[in-house]
Structures are given as C-alpha cells and as structure tokens.
VOPAGU-2260 file (C-alpha; in pm, 1 decimal, decimal comma):
REM VOPAGU-2260
SITE   aa  ch    i         X         Y         Z
SITE  MET   A    0       0,0       0,0       0,0
SITE  SER   A    1     127,7     346,6     -79,8
SITE  GLU   A    2      36,3     695,2      27,2
SITE  PRO   A    3    -189,6     903,2    -199,4
SITE  ARG   A    4      11,8    1097,4    -457,4
SITE  PHE   A    5     -66,4    1468,2    -484,0
SITE  HIS   A    6     -90,9    1626,5    -831,3
SITE  PHE   A    7     -99,8    2003,4    -862,9
SITE  PHE   A    8    -154,4    2261,4   -1134,9
SITE  GLU   A    9     189,6    2259,1   -1300,5
SITE  ASP   A   10     209,2    1881,2   -1277,4
SITE  CYS   A   11     142,5    1630,0   -1552,8
SITE  LEU   A   12     142,0    1252,3   -1552,1
SITE  PRO   A   13     454,7    1074,5   -1679,5
SITE  GLU   A   14     440,3     976,4   -2047,4
SITE  SER   A   15     462,8     613,6   -1936,5
SITE  ASP   A   16     136,6     639,7   -1738,0
SITE  ILE   A   17    -150,2     499,5   -1946,0
SITE  ARG   A   18    -374,9     776,4   -1807,9
SITE  ALA   A   19    -148,6    1058,9   -1932,6
SITE  TYR   A   20    -375,4    1136,6   -2229,3
SITE  GLN   A   21    -707,2    1044,8   -2070,8
SITE  SER   A   22    -956,5    1266,4   -1891,1
SITE  ILE   A   23    -977,4    1175,8   -1523,5
SITE  MET   A   24   -1266,7    1273,1   -1299,2
SITE  CYS   A   25   -1290,7    1295,0    -920,9
SITE  VAL   A   26   -1459,7     980,5    -789,4
SITE  ASP   A   27   -1667,4    1188,8    -545,5
SITE  CYS   A   28   -1783,1    1507,4    -723,4
SITE  VAL   A   29   -1705,6    1400,1   -1083,5
SITE  ASP   A   30   -1520,5    1727,2   -1160,0
SITE  MET   A   31   -1237,1    1687,9   -1410,9
SITE  VAL   A   32    -899,2    1676,7   -1237,7
SITE  HIS   A   33    -685,0    1575,9   -1537,7
SITE  ALA   A   34    -747,6    1653,3   -1906,6
SITE  GLY   A   35    -672,7    1436,7   -2207,8
SITE  ASN   A   36    -390,5    1668,8   -2315,5
SITE  ASN   A   37    -192,6    1560,6   -2004,2
SITE  GLU   A   38    -275,8    1873,4   -1809,2
SITE  THR   A   39    -389,1    1892,4   -1447,1
SITE  MET   A   40    -716,3    2083,0   -1426,0
SITE  ASN   A   41    -765,3    2071,8   -1047,6
SITE  ALA   A   42    -531,8    1974,3    -764,0
SITE  TRP   A   43    -598,0    1607,8    -686,1
SITE  PHE   A   44    -480,9    1299,0    -501,9
SITE  ASP   A   45    -422,4     967,6    -675,7
SITE  THR   A   46    -557,3     712,3    -427,9
SITE  ALA   A   47    -649,4     345,7    -413,4
SITE  LEU   A   48   -1011,3     462,0    -461,6
SITE  GLY   A   49    -919,9     663,5    -772,5
SITE  ALA   A   50    -872,3    1034,6    -831,3
SITE  ILE   A   51   -1003,2    1259,3    -554,6
SITE  CYS   A   52    -991,5    1638,6    -596,7
SITE  ILE   A   53    -841,7    1840,0    -315,0
SITE  SER   A   54   -1185,7    1966,7    -201,9
SITE  CYS   A   55   -1333,4    1619,8    -172,0
SITE  PHE   A   56   -1012,7    1486,8     -13,2
SITE  THR   A   57   -1036,8    1760,5     249,9
SITE  ASP   A   58   -1405,8    1687,1     307,3
SITE  ARG   A   59   -1330,5    1314,9     350,8
SITE  TYR   A   60   -1041,2    1389,6     587,7
SITE  LYS   A   61   -1240,5    1632,1     800,4
SITE  SER   A   62   -1528,7    1387,1     835,2
SITE  VAL   A   63   -1291,4    1113,5     955,2
SITE  VAL   A   64   -1096,8    1346,2    1185,8
SITE  ASN   A   65   -1410,3    1479,9    1351,3
SITE  ILE   A   66   -1518,5    1126,1    1434,1
SITE  THR   A   67   -1189,4     970,1    1542,6
SITE  ASN   A   68    -974,1    1256,5    1671,1
SITE  HIS   A   69   -1010,3    1577,3    1866,2
SITE  TRP   A   70    -881,1    1819,6    1602,2
SITE  SER   A   71    -949,8    1916,8    1241,8
SITE  PHE   A   72    -806,8    2132,2     962,0
SITE  ASP   A   73    -975,4    2431,5    1126,1
SITE  ASP   A   74    -735,7    2396,4    1418,2
SITE  LEU   A   75    -441,9    2447,8    1180,1
SITE  ALA   A   76    -566,2    2786,0    1054,7
SITE  PHE   A   77    -389,1    3100,2    1166,1
SITE  GLU   A   78    -593,5    3335,0    1377,6
SITE  GLN   A   79    -616,1    3684,0    1232,9
SITE  GLU   A   80    -493,8    3959,0    1458,3
SITE  ASP   A   81    -743,4    4236,4    1519,6
SITE  GLU   A   82    -660,6    4546,3    1316,3
SITE  GLN   A   83    -607,7    4852,7    1527,5
C-alpha cells in the first residue's frame, strides 16, 4: 500500500502512465482533475479509490478526523490579529 500521490496545477502525468492522455474525474464530485492533453485541471490525489480532488479529499479527511480525533483542519488555521 502506498500513500496518496498529490498532483498540482503545473504537474502532468509521466508519459509512461496509461492515463497521461485520458480525462480523469474525481470519484466523489465528478469534476475533471486531469485533461486528455496531459494537463492537471484541479489539484488532486491519486488514491487506491481513484482520483479525488483536493476539495473532496479535504471533506473526507475532516469527516474522519471529527469522528476519530479531537482536532481538524480548522485547528491548523492562523488566527487573524485584530486590526487597530
């Protein structure tokens, strides 16, 4: 088993990957994450379940964290200082 691989906007799949020139959709929201011209359309994770866009990945993570742990992504956000 391997960790999910993150693909971002300036990333493309290796030429040797059979999906390099295929359109790939998020398995959750069905938004296109990779276009058939080997261009990343949306930041996404390559997982054992398939492609998951960063929004859906975050939603999945937050739902698991809220059930099993005592912190979430919200706890990692910086607090804004009050402007004076």
